[in-house]
VOGU-3710 file (C-alpha; in Angstrom, 3 decimals, decimal comma):
1> xxxxxxxxxx> 159,623/112,320/14,683  156,275/111,566/16,296  154,711/114,738/14,908  153,535/115,576/11,412  154,436/119,234/11,982  158,018/118,348/12,916  158,341/116,064/9,898  157,143/118,847/7,587  159,526/121,288/9,275  162,490/118,947/8,775
11> xxxxxxxxxx> 161,528/118,349/5,136  161,306/122,123/4,634  164,757/122,548/6,166  166,258/119,840/3,951  164,716/121,317/0,819  166,021/124,728/1,838  169,555/123,332/2,117  169,280/121,843/-1,365  167,884/125,096/-2,734  170,840/127,024/-1,313
21> xxxxxxxxxx> 173,279/124,480/-2,714  171,711/124,640/-6,163  172,027/128,429/-5,982  175,696/128,107/-4,931  176,681/125,872/-7,864  176,876/128,678/-10,470  178,297/131,134/-7,914  181,251/128,801/-7,317  181,828/128,216/-11,036  180,717/124,596/-10,867
31> xxxxxxxxxx> 178,598/122,875/-13,489  175,633/120,592/-13,036  176,936/117,143/-13,851  176,963/113,660/-12,307  179,459/114,621/-9,613  177,486/117,684/-8,525  174,191/115,812/-8,468  175,641/113,014/-6,329  176,752/115,559/-3,735  173,368/117,296/-3,860
41> xxxxxxxxxx> 171,690/113,964/-3,129  174,150/113,278/-0,302  173,273/116,672/1,140  169,756/115,416/1,793  170,978/112,867/4,306  173,400/115,126/6,115  170,999/118,047/6,397  168,339/115,714/7,800  170,729/114,779/10,602  171,257/118,365/11,681
51> xxxxxxxxxx> 167,585/119,328/11,658  165,926/116,176/12,934  168,075/115,929/16,057  167,060/119,424/17,172  163,393/118,892/16,251  163,184/115,503/17,966  164,847/116,845/21,093  162,255/119,651/21,137  159,451/117,117/20,832  160,718/114,903/23,648
61> xxxxxxxxxx> 161,196/117,688/26,206  158,485/117,860/28,842  157,855/121,526/29,582  156,709/122,768/32,983  153,184/124,067/33,417  153,218/127,548/31,850  151,484/129,354/28,978  151,964/127,752/25,552  154,211/130,506/24,064  156,570/130,284/27,036
71> xxxxxxxxxx> 156,505/126,478/26,845  157,660/126,612/23,231  160,537/128,974/23,978  161,541/126,905/27,019  161,444/123,680/25,018  163,531/125,206/22,195  166,180/126,366/24,666  166,304/123,009/26,428  166,462/121,151/23,102  169,432/123,227/21,996
81> xxxxxxxxxx> 171,175/122,779/25,334  170,629/119,004/25,343  171,529/118,041/21,793  173,069/121,192/20,330  176,606/120,430/21,436  176,473/116,931/19,942  175,202/118,263/16,615  177,861/120,987/16,697  180,645/118,490/17,431  179,487/116,237/14,607
91> xxxxxxxxxx> 179,387/119,106/12,155  182,826/120,363/13,235  184,265/116,870/12,745  182,727/116,754/9,270  184,068/120,232/8,567  187,581/119,149/9,558  187,408/116,145/7,242  186,118/118,322/4,403  188,905/120,830/5,035  191,516/118,106/4,740
101> xxxxxxxxxx> 189,977/117,101/1,403  189,879/120,793/0,463  193,648/120,953/0,736  193,772/118,592/-2,235  191,013/120,490/-4,100  193,465/122,253/-6,406  194,511/118,985/-7,999  191,172/117,577/-9,087  187,728/118,775/-10,153  186,089/116,019/-8,078
111> xxxxxxxxxx> 187,806/117,206/-4,896  186,928/120,815/-5,697  183,222/119,968/-6,083  183,322/117,847/-2,940  184,930/120,608/-0,878  182,700/123,436/-2,063  179,398/121,593/-1,837  180,112/119,917/1,492  181,235/123,223/2,948  177,882/124,623/1,826
121> xxxxxxxxxx> 176,009/121,629/3,254  177,649/122,052/6,642  177,210/125,817/6,867  173,623/125,972/5,598  172,612/122,793/7,444  173,964/124,133/10,725  172,322/127,512/10,138  168,978/125,793/9,624  169,442/123,532/12,640  170,678/126,190/15,054
131> xxxxxxxxxx> 168,774/129,265/13,853  165,761/128,471/11,645  164,430/125,324/13,351  164,590/126,675/16,956  162,970/129,958/15,935  160,136/128,227/14,101  159,672/125,755/16,956  159,609/128,519/19,569  156,835/130,243/17,614  154,850/127,346/16,106
141> xxxxxxxxxx> 156,108/124,167/17,796  153,770/121,493/19,146  152,996/121,588/22,854  151,043/118,423/23,680  149,202/117,958/26,957  151,780/116,099/29,024  149,398/115,060/31,779  147,199/113,290/29,241  150,281/111,822/27,575  151,571/110,553/30,910
151> xxxxxxxxxx> 148,214/108,992/31,782  148,034/107,309/28,351  151,533/105,868/28,849  150,664/104,624/32,303  147,426/103,035/31,061  149,244/101,361/28,152  151,945/100,073/30,504  149,367/98,651/32,905  147,558/96,909/30,040  150,801/95,335/28,842
161> xxxxxxx> 151,673/94,207/32,356  148,235/92,653/32,891  148,511/90,876/29,525  151,934/89,504/30,509  150,628/88,343/33,912  147,740/86,487/32,279  150,113/84,517/30,085
//
């Protein structure tokens, strides 16, 4: 992600999704077995996708010159407007596929576990990505000095170009 804070935030979000899923297992009359654990492990990957896209978009947005708290809020809004629809479309497509599998959930325990846990992954993962992550980023998110960053990029580019010209 380019930022230790964002990486910790994404890890926190992923662990929160797993915590909610573990809490949902007994509520949905499921048992902890190999099938359940496999889906809990798969939830790690899917919940990372939801959270990291929003966090990375926040990190890559260059905010205008304004006070830091306003920069954070501005960056969170722009991040959601840039990547939010793509994350939402991906989660809706996954939800449709899970719903189709859910139609067959009455016939098999494996399908029932799949439907219930993946429904939880999608709902909790989207809630973290669209509510928790933007709120935390708008309050605590990193706001690097973009002028310094731009000068460092320019200097690095010029060094690479001079190295290429010498060869």
